[in-house]
C-alpha positions in Angstrom: 88.4 93.2 43.4 88.4 91.8 39.9 84.6 92.0 39.9 84.6 95.8 40.6 87.3 96.2 37.9 85.4 94.4 35.2 82.2 96.5 36.5 84.0 99.7 35.9 84.9 98.7 32.4 81.2 97.8 31.6 79.9 101.0 33.3 82.2 103.3 31.5 80.2 102.8 28.3 77.0 101.9 26.8 78.8 100.5 23.8 80.4 97.0 23.9 83.7 96.9 25.7 86.4 95.7 23.2 87.1 92.1 24.1 90.8 92.6 24.2 90.5 95.3 26.7 88.1 93.2 28.7 90.2 90.1 28.6 93.8 91.4 28.7 93.1 94.5 30.6 91.5 92.4 33.3 94.5 90.1 33.4 97.0 93.0 33.4 95.2 94.6 36.6 94.9 91.2 38.2 98.6 90.5 37.6 99.7 93.7 39.2 97.2 93.2 42.2 98.8 89.8 42.7 102.2 91.3 42.5 101.3 93.7 45.4 99.9 90.8 47.3 103.1 88.8 46.8 105.1 91.8 48.1 102.7 92.2 51.0 103.5 88.4 51.9 107.2 89.2 51.6 107.0 92.3 53.9 104.8 90.7 56.4 106.4 87.2 56.6 107.4 87.6 60.4 104.1 88.9 61.7 102.1 86.4 59.4 103.6 83.5 61.5 102.3 85.2 64.7 98.8 85.5 63.6 96.3 82.6 63.3 94.8 84.2 60.3 97.9 84.2 58.2 100.2 81.5 59.7 99.1 79.0 57.1 100.6 81.3 54.3 103.4 79.9 52.3 106.2 82.0 53.8 105.6 81.3 57.4 105.2 77.7 56.6 108.7 77.7 55.0 107.2 76.6 51.7 108.6 79.7 49.8 111.6 81.8 50.6 112.3 85.4 49.8 114.1 84.9 46.4 111.1 82.9 45.0 108.5 85.3 46.3 110.5 88.5 45.1 111.0 86.8 41.7 107.4 85.9 41.5 106.3 89.4 42.3 108.6 90.9 39.7 107.3 88.5 37.0 103.8 89.3 37.9 104.4 93.1 37.8 106.4 92.8 34.4 103.7 90.7 32.8 100.8 92.9 34.0 102.5 96.1 32.9 103.2 94.7 29.5 99.5 93.6 29.2 98.2 97.0 30.2 100.5 98.9 27.8 99.7 96.6 24.9 95.9 96.3 25.4 94.7 99.5 27.4 96.4 102.8 27.6 99.3 104.6 29.3 97.1 106.3 31.9 95.6 102.9 33.1 99.0 101.5 33.3 100.4 104.3 35.3 97.4 104.3 37.7 97.6 100.5 38.2 101.3 100.7 38.9 100.4 103.6 41.3 98.1 101.3 43.2 100.6 98.5 43.4 103.1 100.9 45.1 100.2 102.4 47.1 99.5 98.9 48.7 102.9 97.1 48.6 104.8 100.2 49.8 102.7 102.9 51.2 100.4 100.6 53.1 102.4 97.4 53.8 105.7 99.2 54.5 105.0 102.7 55.7 101.5 102.9 57.3 100.5 99.3 58.5 102.9 99.3 61.4 102.9 103.1 62.2 99.4 104.3 62.6 95.9 103.0 63.4 94.5 105.0 60.5 96.6 102.6 58.1 93.5 101.0 56.6 91.9 104.5 56.0 94.8 106.0 54.2 95.9 102.8 52.6 92.5 102.0 51.4 93.0 104.1 48.4 94.9 101.4 46.8 92.2 98.9 47.5 89.6 101.3 46.1 91.2 101.7 42.6 90.0 98.7 40.7 86.7 100.2 39.2 88.6 103.3 38.3 91.2 101.2 36.7 88.6 99.3 34.7 86.9 102.6 33.8 90.1 104.2 32.6 91.2 101.0 30.6 88.2 101.5 28.4 87.9 105.3 28.1 91.6 106.5 28.6 90.4 109.3 30.9 89.2 109.8 34.5 85.5 110.8 34.6 83.2 111.6 37.4 81.7 108.1 37.4 85.0 106.5 37.9 86.0 108.9 40.7 82.6 108.1 42.5 83.2 104.3 42.1 86.4 104.8 43.7 85.0 107.0 46.4 82.4 104.3 47.3 85.0 101.7 48.0 87.2 104.1 49.6 84.6 105.0 52.3 83.4 101.3 52.5 86.9 99.9 53.4 87.1 101.0 57.1 83.7 99.6 58.0 84.6 96.5 56.1 87.9 95.9 57.7 87.5 97.2 61.2 84.9 94.5 62.2 87.5 91.8 61.1 90.2 93.7 63.2 88.0 93.6 66.2 87.4 90.0 65.8 91.1 89.4 65.3 92.5 92.0 67.6 94.4 89.6 69.9 96.3 88.6 66.8 97.2 92.2 65.9 98.1 92.9 69.4 100.5 89.8 69.4 102.2 91.1 66.2 102.3 94.6 67.5 100.2 96.0 64.6 98.6 99.1 65.7 95.0 98.5 64.3 92.5 100.6 65.7 90.8 98.0 68.1 94.2 97.5 69.7 95.1 101.1 70.0 91.8 102.7 70.8 89.6 99.6 72.0 86.5 97.9 70.7 84.0 100.6 71.8 85.7 103.5 70.0 86.3 101.4 66.7 82.7 100.3 66.6 81.5 103.8 66.8 83.9 104.7 63.9 82.5 101.8 62.0 78.9 103.0 62.4 80.0 106.5 61.4 81.7 105.2 58.2 78.7 102.8 57.5 76.3 105.8 57.7 78.7 107.9 55.4 78.9 105.0 53.0 75.1 104.7 52.8 75.0 108.4 51.8 77.8 108.1 49.2 76.2 104.9 47.7 73.2 107.1 46.7 75.4 109.5 44.7 75.4 107.3 41.4 71.6 108.1 41.1 72.2 111.7 41.7 75.0 112.1 39.0 73.0 110.1 36.4 75.2 107.0 36.6 72.3 105.0 37.7 68.5 105.0 37.8 65.7 104.1 40.1 66.4 100.3 40.3 69.7 101.0 41.7 68.4 103.8 44.0 65.9 101.5 45.6 68.3 98.7 46.1 71.1 101.2 47.5 68.6 102.3 50.2 67.7 99.0 51.3 71.3 97.6 51.2 72.8 100.7 53.0 70.1 100.4 55.7 71.0 96.8 56.3 74.5 97.7 56.5 74.0 100.4 59.0 71.7 98.1 61.0 74.6 95.6 61.3 77.0 98.4 62.4 74.5 99.5 65.1 74.2 96.0 66.4 78.0 95.9 66.4 78.2 99.0 68.4 76.1 97.4 71.2 77.6 93.8 71.0 80.9 93.0 69.7 79.6 89.5 68.7 78.3 91.2 65.7 81.8 91.7 64.4 82.0 89.0 61.9 78.3 89.3 60.8 79.0 93.0 60.0 82.3 92.0 58.1 80.3 89.5 55.9 77.5 92.1 55.5 79.9 94.7 54.2 81.0 92.2 51.4 77.5 91.3 50.4 76.5 95.0 50.5 79.2 96.1 48.1 78.7 93.2 45.8 75.0 93.9 45.7 75.5 97.6 44.9 77.8 96.7 41.9 75.3 94.2 40.7 72.5 96.7 40.9 74.8 99.3 39.0 75.3 96.7 36.2 71.6 95.7 36.1 70.5 99.3 36.0 73.1 100.1 33.2 72.0 97.3 30.9 68.3 96.8 31.7 67.3 100.5 31.7 67.7 102.4 28.4 69.2 105.8 29.0 67.2 108.8 27.9 68.5 112.0 26.2 
C-alpha cells in the first residue's frame, strides 16, 4: 500500500518531491491506514476468532481489549491527520480521512457482512493510496492520479477473490457473504477472469494518456497476459487459487515498478 502511495508522489512530477512531503506525508498516510486497520480488527474481533487466517490476531487471542485498540486507532488517526495537515495540503488530508472511513466504516461495518460485492464497492478505499500520494505533492486531482486509482480498483476483486476461494470455509463459518460462499467457486472464478481481462486493458491506459512510454507498455502487456493466464487456469482448476492470488500481487508491484522506471529513465518530450 505504501509503495503505491510513494509511487503516486514520484509519478506526479518530474521535479524532485520535497523531502518533507515524501517522508511526513507518507507517515501521515500510513498512520491513517493503520488506524483503519485497527478499527477493522475491532469490528471483526468476533469473526476473526472463527477464521484460521485471523485467529492469531491480538484481539481474538485476548492480548488486547476494546479500550486499548480504540485508543490506539484514535491516536494513529490524530497523528496522521496532524502530519498531513502540516506537511501536505487540505485536499490530501480530507481524501485520506475519507479513505479511512471508507475502509473502517463503509467496508468493515456496512458492506462486509451484507453483500458479496463487498470487496468490489469497498475496494475504493484500498485503491486510494497512489491518488493520495499524488495529491500530497500537487494539491489537486489529475487524470494520472485517477488512472492509478482505477488500476488498483479494478485489480482488487481478482486479487482478493482467489484468496476468498481458498479460505471459503472460513468465511462460511464466520457467516461472511464472500462471493465464493454465496455464488460458488465456478461463478467466482469466472468473475476473476473477467476482472483480470478488464485490469489488463486498464493497465495499458497509462501509455495512452502519456503517463508512461514504451518500456511500461511492453511490460504491462506481458504482466497482464501472465495474470490473465493464471486466472484462466483458476477457471478450470481451483487449486490455482493461491498461485493466482500471489500472481496478482507481483503483477501490480511490477506495473508500478515499470511506471517508475519509465518515469525516471525516459526523458519526456515536448
